[in-house]
C-alpha atoms as one frame of an Amber mdcrd trajectory, in Angstrom:
protein
  14.674 -11.311 -28.583  18.075 -12.504 -27.395  17.599 -14.402 -24.155  20.872
 -14.606 -22.269  21.256 -17.567 -19.945  23.779 -17.623 -17.083  24.917 -20.442
 -14.855  25.650 -17.955 -12.103  23.239 -15.111 -11.655  23.879 -11.807  -9.934
  23.020  -8.198  -9.236  19.923  -6.468 -10.546  19.761  -9.066 -13.336  19.878
 -12.059 -11.010  16.133 -12.700 -10.901  15.781 -11.938 -14.613  18.520 -14.421
 -15.546  17.035 -17.117 -13.336  13.511 -16.484 -14.614  14.595 -16.719 -18.252
  16.695 -19.819 -17.567  13.762 -21.551 -15.917  11.339 -20.508 -18.677  13.710
 -21.877 -21.293  13.993 -25.225 -19.495  10.207 -25.511 -19.152   9.762 -24.774
 -22.862  12.342 -27.410 -23.763  10.642 -29.989 -21.546   7.273 -29.160 -23.104
   8.777 -29.625 -26.552  10.197 -33.021 -25.586   6.768 -34.127 -24.387   5.024
 -33.085 -27.598   4.088 -35.599 -30.266   6.826 -36.272 -32.797   4.505 -35.276
 -35.615   1.261 -33.286 -35.616  -0.128 -35.853 -38.021   0.510 -38.798 -35.698
  -2.684 -40.810 -35.229  -4.038 -41.530 -31.755  -6.550 -44.326 -31.194  -9.322
 -43.376 -28.780 -11.449 -46.087 -27.205 -15.002 -45.644 -25.908 -13.792 -45.808
 -22.309 -11.532 -42.817 -22.916 -14.484 -40.421 -23.268 -15.678 -38.628 -20.148
 -18.434 -36.477 -21.666 -19.771 -35.557 -25.079 -20.563 -31.850 -25.474 -23.035
 -30.585 -28.090 -21.508 -27.591 -29.873 -24.552 -26.924 -32.046 -26.643 -25.191
 -29.377 -28.542 -21.976 -30.096 -27.348 -20.010 -27.054 -25.687 -16.733 -28.014
 -22.996 -14.988 -26.040 -23.907 -11.367 -25.362 -21.311  -8.792 -26.258 -19.878
  -6.997 -23.255 -20.677  -3.341 -23.785 -17.811  -2.281 -21.532 -15.326  -3.657
 -24.072 -16.527  -1.316 -26.824 -13.989   1.408 -27.528 -11.315  -0.105 -25.258
  -9.097  -1.490 -28.011  -6.594   1.364 -27.785  -6.333   1.667 -24.020  -3.245
  -0.542 -23.930  -4.541  -3.356 -21.751  -3.966  -7.001 -22.579  -6.105 -10.050
 -21.889  -5.138 -11.424 -18.472  -6.403 -14.829 -19.504  -4.022 -15.338 -22.421
  -0.384 -14.614 -23.073   1.087 -13.555 -26.412   1.150 -17.180 -27.563  -2.507
 -17.707 -26.727  -1.816 -19.831 -23.661  -3.988 -19.457 -20.585  -2.212 -17.860
 -17.639  -5.183 -17.673 -15.256  -6.319 -14.829 -13.030  -5.716 -14.060  -9.377
  -8.673 -14.951  -7.165  -8.259 -11.675  -5.261  -6.939  -8.346  -6.506  -6.066
  -5.648  -3.968  -4.398  -3.423  -6.565  -5.703   0.055  -7.270  -4.225  -0.051
 -10.756  -2.768  -2.636 -13.119  -0.436  -1.479 -15.894  -0.751  -3.987 -18.736
   1.188  -2.524 -21.633   3.980  -5.118 -21.502   3.662  -8.371 -23.434   6.142
 -10.352 -21.324   7.478 -10.532 -17.774   8.336  -7.253 -16.020  11.782  -7.423
 -14.429  12.270  -3.890 -13.097  10.123  -1.038 -11.765  10.924   2.336 -10.211
   9.038   5.379  -8.898   9.938   9.001  -9.611  11.432  10.157  -6.271  10.209
  13.760  -5.948   6.430  13.646  -6.417   5.945   9.876  -6.799   3.638  10.564
  -9.732   5.465   8.706 -12.494   6.655   5.112 -12.823   8.998   3.248 -15.144
   8.818  -0.450 -15.944  11.107  -2.657 -18.024  10.581  -6.185 -19.207  11.335
  -9.298 -21.196   9.608  -7.779 -24.241  12.709  -5.568 -24.753  10.683  -2.491
 -23.815  10.442   0.111 -21.081   7.511   2.432 -20.455   7.173   5.693 -18.552
   3.630   5.999 -17.212   1.422   7.876 -14.763   0.774   6.309 -11.376  -2.708
   7.818 -10.993  -4.302   6.287 -14.088  -1.726   4.042 -15.773  -1.616   6.165
 -18.923   1.605   5.799 -20.916   3.661   8.986 -21.089   6.120   7.519 -23.592
   7.731   4.265 -24.650  11.506   3.918 -24.405  12.421   2.660 -27.879  15.752
   1.198 -28.946  16.532  -1.662 -26.586  17.924  -4.895 -28.008  17.222  -7.313
 -25.172  15.201  -7.719 -21.986  15.125  -4.456 -20.022  16.285  -5.467 -16.544
  17.395  -2.150 -15.020  15.324   1.011 -14.593  16.059   3.968 -12.310  15.188
   7.646 -11.859  17.816  10.262 -11.065  17.681  11.862  -7.606  15.729  14.886
  -8.898  13.416  12.861 -11.140  14.589  14.728 -14.242  16.130  11.713 -15.927
  15.294   8.032 -16.113  17.810   5.351 -17.088  16.848   2.080 -18.755  19.306
  -0.752 -19.322  18.972  -4.084 -21.078  20.771  -7.388 -20.651  22.935  -6.811
 -23.724  24.496  -3.785 -22.017  22.709  -1.014 -23.906  21.902   1.856 -21.516
  19.721   4.832 -22.454  18.963   7.951 -20.394  15.754   9.852 -21.098  14.593
  13.348 -20.180  11.214  12.729 -18.536   9.811  16.192 -19.351  10.774  16.253
 -23.044  10.409  12.477 -23.568  13.688  12.553 -25.496  16.801  10.402 -25.313
  19.681  12.502 -23.962  22.456   9.910 -23.640  23.254   6.291 -24.425  26.114
   3.850 -24.043  26.722   0.271 -25.128  28.749  -1.885 -22.735  29.048  -5.626
 -22.223  26.211  -7.546 -20.554  24.675  -5.321 -17.868  24.449  -6.582 -14.273
  23.256  -3.543 -12.291  22.634   0.186 -12.555  22.329   2.983  -9.972  22.117
   6.787  -9.835  24.118   8.985  -7.460  21.993  10.252  -4.563  22.774  13.947
  -5.175  24.116  14.331  -8.720  23.234  13.223 -12.236  25.933  10.578 -12.219
  25.284   6.980 -13.238  27.094   3.890 -11.943  26.862   0.465 -13.599  28.479
  -2.958 -13.359  28.997  -5.328 -16.281  29.717  -8.991 -16.942  33.380  -8.345
 -17.748  33.890  -7.162 -14.162  34.229  -3.474 -14.922  32.347  -0.702 -13.137
  31.454   2.373 -15.175  30.640   5.890 -13.987  29.238   8.616 -16.254  28.155
  12.210 -15.881  24.823  12.642 -17.644  24.295  14.060 -20.184  27.900  15.249
 -20.701  29.179  11.651 -21.143  32.281  12.212 -18.994  33.325   8.660 -18.121
  35.490   6.832 -15.608  36.116   3.074 -15.540  37.039   0.983 -12.504  38.788
  -2.139 -13.756  37.629  -5.556 -12.633  39.724  -8.601 -11.821  38.380 -11.177
 -14.232  34.877 -11.962 -12.955  31.416 -10.404 -13.064  30.561  -7.276 -11.117
  27.306  -8.635  -9.726  26.016  -5.778  -7.532  27.061  -2.350  -6.366  26.030
   0.939  -4.822  27.134   4.485  -4.075  28.029   4.994  -0.430  25.994   7.633
   1.426  28.825  10.196   1.123  28.659   9.908  -2.683  32.455   9.714  -2.864
  32.879   5.951  -2.708  31.212   2.874  -4.144  30.928  -0.652  -2.745  30.933
  -3.399  -5.367  30.371  -7.146  -5.043  31.720  -9.721  -7.469  30.958 -13.190
  -8.767  33.933 -14.706  -6.911  32.481 -13.615  -3.551  34.784 -10.649  -3.044
  33.956  -7.041  -2.163  35.760  -3.866  -3.175  35.401  -0.312  -1.907  36.261
   2.170  -4.646  37.423   5.761  -4.176  35.558   7.420  -7.039  37.832  10.439
  -7.292  41.108   8.532  -7.220  39.855   5.597  -9.265  41.453   3.142  -6.835
  39.975   0.592  -4.468  40.742   1.248  -0.807  40.250  -2.391   0.138  39.526
  -5.739  -1.495  37.785  -8.249   0.741  39.055 -11.563  -0.597  40.579 -14.945
   0.284  39.379 -16.354   3.612  37.239 -13.350   4.522  35.222 -13.291   1.286
  31.991 -15.105   0.498  32.260 -18.639  -0.860  29.710 -17.857  -3.561  28.733
 -14.970  -5.794  27.690 -11.739  -4.054  24.004 -11.283  -4.895  22.936  -8.124
  -3.033  24.336  -5.188  -1.099  23.185  -2.312   1.108  24.881   0.510   2.995
  24.088   1.810   6.471  23.076   5.427   6.983  26.268   5.940   9.064  28.320
   5.671   5.837  30.531   3.002   7.439  28.740  -0.359   7.492  27.981  -2.399
   4.385  26.036  -5.664   4.279  26.440  -8.200   1.476  24.379 -11.307   0.724
  25.584 -14.284  -1.252  24.744 -17.545  -2.956  26.632 -19.209  -0.094  23.623
 -18.506   2.190  25.492 -16.000   4.364  25.464 -12.260   4.973  28.621 -10.348
   5.847  28.666  -7.044   7.708  31.761  -5.049   6.816  33.338  -1.912   8.289
  34.366   0.077   5.214  36.781   2.273   7.187  38.893  -0.680   8.295  37.957
  -3.229   5.646  37.214  -5.765   8.383  34.343  -8.244   8.506  32.464  -7.551
  11.733  30.175 -10.560  11.476  29.143 -13.378   9.148  25.471 -14.239   9.556
  24.039 -17.646   8.676  21.023 -15.902   7.215  19.609 -18.743   5.117  17.665
 -21.577   6.641  18.061 -24.917   4.889  14.974 -26.599   3.490  13.673 -29.834
   4.963  15.223 -31.706   2.039  18.942 -31.862   2.838  19.726 -32.743  -0.776
  18.558 -29.323  -1.951  21.345 -26.799  -2.579  21.622 -24.053   0.062  19.216
 -21.220  -0.824  20.762 -17.898  -1.742  20.340 -14.543  -0.042  18.333 -12.334
  -2.402  18.050  -9.044  -0.484  19.571  -7.214   2.479  18.519  -3.894   3.995
  19.488  -1.737   6.962  16.661  -0.161   8.929  16.532   3.616   8.295  15.806
   4.223  11.992  16.656   1.253  14.207  19.955  -0.663  14.662  18.606  -3.610
  12.691  19.340  -5.450   9.463  16.807  -7.410   7.406  17.768 -10.346   5.199
  15.648 -12.296   2.703  16.322 -15.607   1.005  14.926 -18.051  -1.509  14.211
 -20.356   1.429  11.305 -18.014   2.191  12.634 -16.601   5.452  12.852 -12.916
   6.335  15.416 -12.494   9.103  15.651  -9.439  11.369  19.040  -9.032  13.047
  20.181  -6.885  15.983  23.271  -4.920  14.902  24.485  -4.461  18.463  24.827
  -8.207  19.041  24.464  -9.646  15.501  21.803 -11.981  16.852  18.634 -13.035
  15.064  15.635 -11.243  16.560  12.845 -12.403  14.251  12.395 -15.231  11.770
   9.435 -14.491   9.479   8.514 -17.478   7.341   6.912 -17.212   3.896   5.300
 -19.950   1.793   7.683 -19.174  -1.081  11.001 -17.565  -1.880  11.566 -13.847
  -1.249  13.163 -11.732  -3.975  12.823  -8.175  -2.612  12.598  -6.450   0.769
  12.001  -2.775   1.551  11.928  -1.028   4.934   9.212   1.531   5.537  10.941
   4.903   5.912   8.990   6.022   8.994   8.160   2.833  10.900   9.858  -0.455
  11.906   7.908  -2.291   9.209   9.241  -4.316   6.273   7.680  -5.098   2.889
   8.565  -8.315   1.087   7.941  -9.266  -2.538   7.667 -13.000  -3.081   7.670
 -15.683  -5.735   4.114 -16.653  -4.752   2.926 -13.307  -6.163   2.067 -11.759
  -2.780   3.404  -8.607  -1.088   3.570  -8.842   2.694   4.077  -6.310   5.484
   5.974  -7.428   8.598   6.501  -5.845  12.005  10.215  -6.199  12.747   9.555
  -5.936  16.509   7.058  -8.780  16.831   7.706 -10.781  13.672   3.993 -10.652
  12.844   2.625 -10.351   9.319   0.442  -7.231   9.434  -0.952  -7.212   5.886
  -0.926  -9.070   2.584  -1.625  -7.671  -0.892  -2.876 -10.011  -3.609  -3.393
  -9.478  -7.316  -0.553 -11.070  -9.260  -0.898 -14.483 -10.845   2.848 -14.779
 -11.372   6.052 -14.268  -9.434   6.847 -10.803  -8.099  10.174  -9.883  -9.686
  10.611  -6.323  -8.398   9.182  -4.055  -5.702   9.344  -0.295  -5.084   7.873
   1.910  -2.343   6.758   5.527  -2.835   8.862   8.118  -1.054   5.995   9.067
   1.261   5.099   5.415   1.821   1.588   5.852   0.425   1.734   3.101  -2.184
   3.704   0.135  -3.501   4.674  -0.698  -7.072   5.365  -4.255  -8.201   6.539
  -5.919 -11.403   5.664  -9.535 -12.109   6.078 -12.547 -14.315   2.385 -12.171
 -15.179   3.334  -9.215 -17.451   1.713  -6.589 -15.214   2.905  -3.846 -12.904
   0.515  -3.174 -10.044  -0.016  -0.232  -7.695  -1.201  -0.985  -4.151  -2.354
   1.683  -1.708  -0.730   1.422   1.723  -2.290   2.300   5.053   0.670   1.669
   7.323   0.072   1.405  11.089   1.926   4.116  12.992   2.087   6.630  10.146
């Protein structure tokens, strides 16, 4: 597996890049701490022994009858990873289902948008799986990827699912026939998104270009970059424009028909760090961008003007720590509010009429994903401590917590009807949690 390491992370791959970079550093430190030679002798004194255990006892371990016949179910041992190292188990598991087909961290998950009956997950094992939500049974495996699968997404009608890996290889599959219908190989992939009404795919790559394809006809249009990574992007609600953030902190609004950008937010008005996340308001005018510079900008896409710059990250108690980045932004689907989430562990709720902070919801660890509930003023957060939390944006109270992961949550999706959550984690599992949301 080709693990790609970046100094600057961004877009859908941001968490994956950072996770792999950290894992690599930990492995290197472990190697440095190992003995120079496995044959090196170590002298043990009598005082070094704590207890002597007799291994010649006659007690027999009874075979667990429940394990008989389960070899082919596709579950892995939660207690050991593929290298035989113990990874522990969560003390509490609120999940209704745990999908355990992956053999490495899961970076991306998505839910089929029409019936919410099918899920896709992609991971560090260079694989993606399409599987049933109700029982976790694999429908088919998406073969052919060359690197960690970091992007997964269903088309608006649920007919197709796209899977993309870090090397830039993108494959589109027909869910019903389980067949590959289209593929493309670009440079390193940063993000991937479907059009909200058509089978059109939009993607950003490390060379700064943005690609748009009709699927499965392969009609293609390219929107040229300006020499730096295209780190995040999205279709606007009208489906005729796309907002794209870049590694240099700038933002462009592209006219998809003309192939030209209508504005380029740069120089003094741009972020001072890479754009990490983006979301568009339902009014088709406002766009919010988050950045490594710890700020969020709210932009009017009609005028190209920055309406407000929010100091949405809250510095840690250690002033020597670098400013934490903004990892997620999201407009409320109903109320004039914006939610922001950062690696400092703070969920901020902002009033769009005054651009003032209404609620500051503190977490014990960094936040990597946030999702608004479609029908209520509630917000879900996925966190590096492995917990999903539900927050009331009006009071700032934490209404519910879901446990089950023994690793970082790296992605989070919510069913269209709000009945369940889907998470992907560094513990190699995807979990389904039933939701009973107050006010529904």
